[in-house]
Steps between C-alpha positions, in 0.01 A plus 500: 500500500186680591260327737139579572293434814178312415147604622157360482186688358462675847863627496595271774855378460513125427860473628623394149731675266572478127774607263367760271611309195302190601167681505228481744358163621132451425282694741799698643545876484765765558525867575610777256533879564473809296620839619341795314662831545313827410627844476324827604308510162357157551728346231604140556882407478509218240798285411582323182644161575830400379515303177685217671206434747351157458137627538370797310835632370492853384148568613393787719373421843405663845780670691621181659379129512615163591460182709536485866782258586481212743530630865413858406184699595316689227638818628857375505465359145368835379792689668754266338333531154506882525875490598581255208300657239533879583785529747275669764468408870146530621323444824162363412182451694244231415380451154235743351299205368538146375370340178448119500625342168527157357831424663472684827478833651633839375554757770507862372682777686403848376717792587549870413860606457705803379783272378667628176567257228869600550466349865439153362761237429371434143593342258600170685467123444115517535389843389605661171330835552232682714266795430193671654183431324132595554209264480441579128869420413495178690177391335637584158807277575273225627270512198792500260665193659796681642387472870474183683147345430320603822139547458396863437279509807794406718707802362203727536447372862860595592448853372162535651633390837760771478212753450344392824819616669525166674885471449805529718671839447873478458567846381694584812684169493668496186 
């Protein structure tokens, strides 16, 4: 039973929680995280979600994503999601940036890594496969309906942020 902490529009905890399956009460928000791993060539590690997933089964997505559980910080939730989805243990800093969306706050952690696909614990219950993809490949998947329906400017922003060299470098850590 997954529980979420609830927040107001200013990201101040309300003190309340909700079961994921019950949905969010009116005016309440929650926190989700995405971890985007990039290789030396600037390609993004993307994952294809398992066909058994309730939301977006079989679609491609950023490297890692999920909801922060009640009692977790954003960073702790991101570390847990990376462990669950890729089998990696990471030590993350603060998020690279945050997008506000209809149901809450989406913290993005962008990192460079030299991890090989063979280092990842995939496939598993959540992730069917992974691969490296450049911006053009991700946009092609998005436009063909095979990538989760993020807005194209969001995907471009993630890659542009990488180009600004504003990401944490894990090449020595993995």
